[in-house]
C-alpha positions in Angstrom: 18.4 287.0 147.8 21.8 285.5 147.9 23.1 287.3 150.9 20.2 286.1 152.5 20.9 282.6 151.7 24.3 282.9 152.3 23.6 284.2 156.0 21.2 281.1 156.3 24.3 278.9 155.3 26.4 280.4 158.0 23.9 280.1 160.8 23.5 276.2 159.9 27.0 276.0 159.9 27.5 277.6 163.4 25.2 275.3 164.5 26.5 272.1 163.0 30.0 273.4 164.8 28.1 273.2 168.1 26.3 269.9 167.7 29.0 267.9 166.1 32.2 268.9 168.1 34.1 265.3 167.2 34.0 266.4 163.6 37.4 265.8 161.7 38.5 267.2 158.5 40.5 264.3 158.1 37.6 261.7 158.5 35.7 263.8 155.8 38.8 263.5 153.4 37.8 266.9 152.1 41.1 267.8 151.5 44.1 266.9 149.2 47.5 268.3 148.7 50.1 269.5 145.8 53.8 270.0 146.1 55.3 273.2 146.1 59.1 274.1 145.5 60.7 274.1 148.6 62.9 277.2 147.6 59.9 279.2 147.4 58.6 278.7 151.0 60.2 279.5 154.4 59.2 279.2 157.9 60.4 281.7 160.4 60.6 282.2 164.0 59.6 285.7 164.5 60.8 287.6 167.3 58.3 290.1 168.9 58.9 292.7 171.3 57.9 290.4 174.4 60.8 288.2 173.6 58.7 285.7 172.4 58.5 283.9 169.2 55.9 283.2 166.4 55.5 280.9 163.6 55.1 282.9 160.1 55.3 281.1 157.0 56.0 283.3 153.6 55.9 281.7 150.1 57.4 284.0 146.9 54.6 283.8 144.4 56.2 286.3 141.9 59.9 286.9 141.1 59.1 290.4 141.0 60.8 291.1 144.2 62.3 289.2 146.9 59.9 288.3 150.0 62.8 287.7 152.1 66.6 287.4 152.8 68.7 285.2 154.8 72.0 286.2 156.7 74.0 282.9 156.1 75.9 281.4 159.1 79.3 279.8 158.9 78.2 276.6 160.6 75.6 274.3 159.3 74.7 274.3 163.4 73.8 277.6 164.0 70.9 279.8 163.4 70.3 281.9 160.3 68.6 285.4 160.4 65.9 286.0 158.1 64.7 289.6 157.2 60.9 289.1 155.7 60.8 292.3 153.8 57.2 292.2 154.0 57.2 295.4 155.5 59.2 297.4 152.8 56.7 296.9 149.9 53.1 296.2 149.1 53.6 292.4 148.4 50.1 291.8 147.0 50.6 289.2 143.9 54.3 288.8 145.0 54.3 287.3 148.6 51.7 284.9 150.5 52.2 284.4 154.2 50.3 282.6 156.9 50.7 283.7 160.7 48.1 281.5 162.5 46.6 277.8 162.5 44.2 279.1 159.7 46.9 279.4 157.5 49.4 276.3 158.4 48.4 272.9 159.8 50.4 269.2 160.2 49.5 266.2 157.3 51.1 263.4 158.1 50.6 260.0 155.9 47.6 262.1 153.7 45.8 262.5 156.7 45.2 266.2 157.9 45.8 266.5 161.4 45.0 270.6 162.0 41.7 269.5 164.1 44.1 267.4 166.6 47.3 269.4 166.4 48.1 273.1 166.7 51.7 274.1 165.4 53.5 276.0 167.7 57.2 277.3 168.7 58.8 275.6 172.1 62.0 277.0 173.5 64.2 274.3 174.5 68.0 273.5 175.1 69.1 276.4 173.5 66.8 276.6 170.1 63.5 276.7 169.1 61.8 274.1 167.8 58.3 273.8 165.9 56.4 271.2 167.3 52.3 269.8 167.0 50.9 270.0 170.5 48.0 267.9 170.8 44.7 270.0 171.4 42.9 270.0 174.5 39.8 267.7 172.6 42.0 265.4 170.7 42.7 263.0 173.6 45.1 261.6 176.0 46.8 259.1 173.7 48.2 261.9 171.4 51.9 262.7 172.0 53.6 265.8 171.0 55.3 265.9 167.0 58.3 268.0 166.4 58.8 269.1 163.1 61.7 271.7 162.5 64.1 273.9 164.6 66.0 277.1 164.5 69.6 275.0 165.1 70.5 277.3 167.8 69.4 280.5 169.2 70.1 284.2 168.3 68.2 287.4 168.6 65.8 288.4 165.5 63.8 286.4 163.0 65.4 282.9 162.9 64.6 280.3 160.2 63.1 277.0 160.8 64.9 274.1 159.3 62.4 271.2 158.5 63.5 268.0 160.1 64.4 264.9 157.6 61.4 263.7 156.0 59.2 266.9 156.4 58.0 269.4 153.7 56.2 272.1 152.8 52.8 271.6 150.4 49.9 273.2 149.9 46.2 272.6 150.8 43.6 271.7 147.6 39.9 271.4 147.3 38.2 270.0 144.5 41.3 270.6 142.5 41.8 274.1 143.6 44.9 275.1 145.4 44.3 277.2 148.7 46.4 279.5 150.3 46.8 277.1 153.4 50.2 275.2 153.6 50.8 271.9 155.1 54.0 270.6 157.0 53.9 267.1 155.7 55.3 263.9 156.2 54.7 260.5 154.6 56.0 257.3 156.4 56.7 255.5 152.9 58.4 258.3 151.1 60.8 259.2 154.3 61.4 255.7 155.0 63.0 255.5 151.4 64.7 259.0 151.2 65.5 259.3 154.9 66.2 255.9 156.8 65.4 255.9 160.4 63.8 259.4 160.2 60.5 258.7 161.6 59.0 261.9 163.5 60.2 262.0 167.1 56.8 261.6 169.4 57.3 263.4 172.5 54.8 262.6 175.9 52.4 265.4 176.0 53.3 268.3 178.1 51.9 270.9 180.4 54.6 273.1 181.3 54.4 275.3 178.1 55.7 278.8 178.4 51.9 280.2 177.6 48.6 278.9 177.3 47.9 278.0 173.5 44.9 280.0 172.5 42.3 277.8 170.4 41.1 278.9 166.9 38.6 280.0 164.8 37.6 277.3 161.9 37.3 278.1 158.7 34.1 277.3 156.8 33.8 276.3 153.0 30.4 276.6 151.8 29.6 274.4 148.8 26.6 276.1 146.9 24.3 274.3 144.7 23.7 275.4 140.8 22.6 279.2 140.3 24.5 280.3 143.3 28.0 281.9 143.5 30.2 280.8 146.0 33.4 282.9 147.3 36.6 282.2 145.0 39.2 283.3 148.0 40.3 281.3 150.5 39.8 283.1 154.3 43.4 282.5 154.5 44.7 284.4 151.4 47.1 287.1 151.5 46.0 290.5 152.0 48.4 293.9 151.5 48.6 294.5 155.2 51.5 294.7 156.9 52.4 292.2 159.4 51.5 292.5 162.9 54.5 293.9 165.3 52.2 292.2 168.4 51.4 288.6 168.6 47.9 287.6 167.9 45.8 284.8 168.4 42.9 283.4 165.9 40.2 280.8 166.4 39.6 278.0 164.1 37.5 275.0 163.9 36.6 272.0 161.8 35.6 273.0 158.1 32.2 272.4 157.3 30.9 271.7 153.7 27.4 273.4 154.0 24.8 273.0 151.0 22.8 276.0 150.3 19.2 275.1 149.8 
C-alpha cells in the first residue's frame, strides 16, 4: 500500500516537473545551510584517462582513517597534488564524496543557485578554474561566477583552492543535515573579512571545452502523517569506488509533494 502511494507521488512529481519548468528551489526557500569545518572538506580536480578533469568533493566524517593526502608544494602559487585514498578501503561511515551536481551547488547570499548555475571545471591560462556556468534555461542576463582554482597545472589530481570569501557549507532540510555541499558566498561577511573580494563575474561563454550535460533533479517527498518517508538523501555516499571514466547525471528542481 505504501509502495503504491509513493509511486503515485513520483508520478505527480514527474508531471509537475514538466508543467512548471520555471520552479526554483531558491524561490521556494526549501533549503537552509549549516557550517562545516573547512579542514574536513576538500575540492579536487580529478584527472581522468581522457585528460579532462572532473570536480570531486570529499568530506572526512570520521577520524578512523584519512580520506585523502596532499603533496605540499614549496610555493604558495603552485598546484597541490591530492591522493583521495578512496580506492584503498571501504570508506562507508568514514568519508563522504560528491561527484556531480546532485551533490554540490552554489549558494550566494542565502540563495540556492543550483537551478541556475552548474559547477564545472575550466582549463584557462595554465590552471584549472572552478566556475559556475549559467544553465541554458537560466536566461541571458546571468554571468559566469569563478569560485576557486588550482593555482597552476600538474599531471594528476589537483587541490582546488577556494577564492577569498568562498567556503563550504552543507544543505539542511527542516533541521536535518543532508549530504549536499554548497560552495557558499555571503556578501556581507565577505565584505567584512575579505575587502574587495566580490566574486568575479565573467561574460557568458559558448566556447567550453565540451558540452555540459544537464542533470536530473532530486525529489524530496513530504508525506502526511502515517506514511514513512525515506531518511537518506539521494546523494548520500555509497561504499562504491569512484568511477574511472567521466559520467554525467541529470538534475531538476526539487519538489515537495504531499502524499494523499
